N, C-alpha and C positions, 0 to 999 in steps of 0.2 A: 332359336336366333341368338340368344344370349350366349349359349355354349359356343356357337360358331365365332362370335366376336372375340371371346376369350381365347379361343384356339389361335385365331389370326394374330391377336396381340402378343401371345406368347411366342409365336413364330417370328414376329418382327423383333422382339427382344433378343431372341436367340441369334438372329441374323446380325443384329447390331453388335452383340458381344463377340461375334466371330470376326468382325471387320477389323482391318489393320489400323491401329491408331496412327495419326500423322506424326512423323518424327521431326522434332525441333532441329533447326540448323545448329551446327557447332557454335560454341561461344566465341571461338577464335576464327579469324579469316584463314582459309586454306588456299594458298596460292596454287594456280594451275601447274601441273607437271610440265616442265619445259619440253618442247618437242625435240630439242637437241639432245637432252638427256635420255628421252625415251627411245629415240632412234638408235642409240648406241647399244641398247639392250638386245639380247636374243629374243626371238619371237615369243617364247613362253614367258620369259621374264617381263617383256613389255606388256603382255596381256595381264599378267599378275599385277604389275605396277599400276596400270590404268584402272583395273578393278579396285585396287586398294585406294586409289585417289577418289574414285566414285564413292566408295564407302566412307572415306573421310569427309567428303563434302556433304554427305547425307547423315552425318553424325552417327556413324556405326564404327567406332574405333576398333572394337574387338574383331569385327569381320575384316577390317583393313589390316590388322596385325597378322591374321592368318595368311592373307595374300603376300604381305611383305616378307614374312619369314621364309617364303619360297625363294627369295632372292639371295645372292651371294653375300657373305658377311662384310666384305670390303666394298660395298656398293653405296655410293652417295645417295641414290634414290631410296634405297632401303633405310639408310640412316635418317634421311629427311622425313620419310613417311612414319617411321617409328617415333621420331621426335614429335610429330603432330599427334600421334596416338597418346603420348605422354602429356602433351600440352592440353589436349581436350580433356584428359583425365585430371588435370590440375597439378600434375607433378612437374613444376617449372624447372627444378634442378636437373632432373633426368632429361627433360626436353632440351634444355640449354646444352647439356653435354653432347647429346646426339646431333643437334644442329651444328655445333662447333666442329664435331667430328666430320660431318658432311661437307662443310665449307673448307675444312683443311684438306680434304681429298679433291674437291672441286670448288674452287673459289667462286665460280660463276653460278653456283647452285642458288638461284634467286629464292625458291621456296624456303630454304633454310634461313636465309637472311631475313625474309619476311617474318618467319617464326621468331627469330631473335629479337626483331623490333618489338613484337607483341609482348615478349617476355620482359624486355626492358621497360616497356610502357606499363606493364602490370606492376612492376617494382618501383615505378615513378623515377626511373633512372634516365632522365631526359638526355643527358650528354651521350650515353651509350646508344640510346635510340637514334639520336641525331647522327652519330657516326655510322651506324648500320644503315640508316636510310641513305646516307651519302654514298656508301659502298654500292647500294642497289642502283642508284641513279648514275653512278660512274659506269656501271655495266649495262644498264638499261635506261638510257635517258628518256624522260617522259613517262616512266612506268605509271600505269593508271592508278595503282593503289598507293605507291610510295610517294609520287610527286606531290600531290596535294597535302599529304601528311607532313612531308619534309618542309614545304613552304610554310604551313601553319605553325609547325614547331619552331622553325627558324625565326619566324616573325615574333613568336612569344619570347624566345630566348634573347633575341636582339633587343626587343623592347625592355625586358626586365634588366638586362645587363647595362643597357644605356642609361636607364633610370638610376640604377645603383651607382654607376660611375659618376653621373652628374650630382647625385645627392652627396656622395663621398667627397667630391671636389668642392662643393659648396660648404661642406663642413670642415674643410681643410685637411681631409685625409687623402693625401696625394697618392700614397702607395696603393690604397684600395681603389682609388679612381683609375690609376694606370692599369691595375690588374683587370678591372672590369672593362675598360676600353679595349684592352688586348683580347679579352674574351669575346667582345662584340666582333672584332676583326677575325677571330677564329671562325665564328659562325658566318660572317659575311665580309670576306676580304676586300671586296670592292665597295667600300663605304666611304666616299670622299669626306663627308662631314665628320665622321668619327676619326679618320686619319688627321683631319685638321685640328680637331679638339685635342687629340693626344699630342700632336706636334706642338701646339701652343703651350700645353702643360709642360712638356719636356724643355721647351725653349725658356720658360720661366725658371726652370731648374738649372739653366745654363748647360744643358746636356745636348749640345749641338749634334754630336755624332748620332745619338738616338733619335733626335727630332728630324734629321735630314730625310730619311726614307719615307717618313710619314708626310712631311711637306710635299715631297715629290709625288707621292701617291695621290694626295689631295689635289695638286695642280693637274696631274694627269686626268683626273676625273672631272675637273672643272676648268678646262683650258680657256674658256671665254671670260672667266671672272677676272677682270683687270685689277680689282682691289686685292684679290688673293695673290695675283702675280706680283704686285708691288710689295705685299707683305713678305712673300717668299724671297724676293730680291733683297729686301732689308735684312731678313734673317741670314741669307747667304753672306752678305757684307759683314754682319756681326760675327759670323763664324769664320771669317777670313777667306772665304771662297769668292774672292773679288772677281775672278774671271767669269764665273757662272752668273754672279749678280749682274755684271755689266751686260752680259748677253741678253738677259731678261729685260733689263732696263732699256736697252737699245731697241728691243722689240716694242716695248711700251711707248717709247719716245716716237718711234716711227708711226704707231697707231694714233698717238695723241701729240702731234708736234707742238701744240700750243700749251702743253702742260709744263710750266716753267720749273716746277718742283722736280719732275722726273729728269728734265734736261740738266738741271743743276747737279743732281745725284750722278748722272752719267759722267759729267765732267770731273766730279770729285773722284770717282773710281778710276777713270782713265788716268788722272794725275797720279794716283797711287800705283796703278799698274805700270806706269811708265818707268818706274824704278826697277821693278822685278818681273815684268810680264814675260820676258824671255831671259831667264837668269843664265848663269854660267853653264848650267847643265846642257842647255841647248847648243851653245857655242862649242861645247866639247864633244858633241856627238860624232862629227866626222873623224875624229882621232881615236874613237873607242875601238877596242879589239872585239868587243861583244856588245851588241845592242839589246836593250830591254824593250818590253812592250810599251812602256811609257815613252821611251825615246822614239820609237817608230810612230806612235800616235802624235807626238809633237811635230815630227818631221812632216807628216801628212797634213796636220792642221795648219802649219805655217806655210808650206809650199803651195797648198791647194786652197788657201783661205778664200780666195775670190770665187772659186768653183763651188765650194761647200758652204757658202754663206747661208743659204736657206736651210732651216732646221730639218732634221730627219723625221720619219713618220712616227716615231715613238720615243718617249723619254725612258732611257735605260736606268734602272735603279742599281747602282753599284755601291757596295758597302765598304770597299777598301781603298778608295782613291782620295780620301779627305786630306791626307798628308802628301799626296803626290804633287810635285812641281808642275806636272803636265795635266792636271785634272781637267782643265777647260778643254783641252784637245781630246782627252780620253772620252769625255761626255759627247763631244761632237762625232768622233769616229764610231763610237758605240751606238749612238742614235741612228746613224746611217748604216749600221751593220757592216762597216768596213773592217772593224775589229770587234768581235762580239764578246760580251761578258759570258761567264759560265752560268749554269742553271742555278747555282746558289748565290747569284747576284754579286760575284766577285770578278775583278778584272785582272788581278795578279800583275800590277803595273811593273814590278821589278823582276818579272820572270824573263830570262834571256831567250831570245827567239832564235829559230834555226831557219834554214833556207826554205823549208816547206811552209813555215809560218809566213815568211816574207812573200812567197808566191801566192799564198791564199789571200793575204791582205792586198797585194798588188792587183790581183784579178777582181776582187770585190771593189776596189777603188775604181778600176776601169769601168766596171758595171755602173757605178754611181755616176761617173763622168759621162758615160754614154746616155744615161737617162736625162742628163742635163745638157745634151746637145753636142757633146764631143764626138768626133768620128775616129773610131779605132777599127782597123782592118787587119785580121790575122794574115801574116805573111806566109804561113805554112799551115796546111791542114793538120789538125791534131792527130788524125788517124795515121798520118805518115810519120809521126814523130816516134822514134824508138829510143827508149831510155834504159840503159843497162841496169840501173839499180832501183827503178821504181816501176812496178808492174801495175796493171789495171786494177788489181785488188787493193792497192794502197789507198788509204783514206784521202791522201792529198794528190792522187793521180790526176784528177780533173783540173784543179787549179794549176798544178805544175805544167801540165800539157798546154794549157791556155797561155800561161806566162811565156812558155817557149814559143808558142805559135805567134804571139804578138812581138816576140824577140825583145822582151824587156829583161829576160834572164837567159842564161846560156848554159850549155853542157860543157863538160871538160873534153879534151881530145879523145878520151876513152869513152865518150858518150855517157858519162856519169853525171848525175845531178847533185849528189851528196846532200840529200834532204835533211839529214840530221846535223850537218855542219853549222856551227854558229855563224851569225852574220856580223861583219864588222860595220863600223859607222860609215866607212867609205863606200862599202858595197850597197848599203841601204840608201845612201844619198844618190849613188849612181843609178840605181833602179828607179827611184822616184823622179830623178831628173829626166830620165828617158820617157817616163809616162807623161810628165809635165810637157815635154817637148812635143809629144804626139798629140796631147790634148789641145795645144795651141795651134 
């Protein structure tokens, strides 16, 4: 009996020693192979890639390497997979080089970007990790692994930079405070409170040009804050932007008609603007040989003031209009998207316009007037209009065709529109007067 027990015990020990030990998962997260990347592979390569990824996820990097080496050398899947092999082995430098090679071939290769995030995290390089997480979310919004990581990291970075900025400001170190506030805005651009703190700091330094965009962003994020609107109006008045200041104060006065202080400020600014609200530049527009964007904005703002009194849907941040005599009108037409600013937040007020620009502004203006109740009826169907020098592939073909259909602009006897020809003051006034007549 004893012998039999010993034999059974030895058999169990032998069986246990032959069993496969469980494999620990890899120390790093391995992102799934994207379906889009896999489907572009040949069948044999796809099978090898999927087998490699299974091996990576079960912490068998050397087996994964064997499968991956079957793929072509200029293959982003191969590079990403071999990078994970290096990552699991702890060779961060080699892994980083391969991940970078993979995204240089295919920028949308999310597994490589996930790997880069983990390398930056291992090195405690949070700014690089943040930037890479943002790249992932730009390509895959709501990514299950990256999104919570991004939000947690951003919250930490914002909290630390905000605390550093406020500490520096309290200690009188303005340069450090500005740098840290700007860092916060790099992490979280839509932070009205931070925009406001930075705007106030810059205002104290008498740097109105730098403070202005931050005040605008703060107001855009807190439109219902009347105290902030009043502060903004006071800042604008200090900065010499009386037209914009008056516009805001008039809105406040309309909302709070019993506020004597606001009413008094409105009258003060109106008195000042009465001297130069419409300076000689405006009176000179009809005689100009070439009209600029600020000239056209002023013409629209003055002629259609009653129609455009209600503010536009958004506040346009424009960085190059502080010295423009027509800034009040520029802000109005830009907020209504009658004349839009560029992607870099400039308006180019002194750029000379051509007939294509005028047609575009005219049609946009008609659209705004229609939204506000004006009746405009095309007199000609656009499909019947034939233009000798503007084809359907021209960027301005649609607004030019509509301007002709409404008959606010015309072709030459040769059926040419001359889209690149500069616009005189007389022509700009004539077109806008036609639109004004139709609107009434």
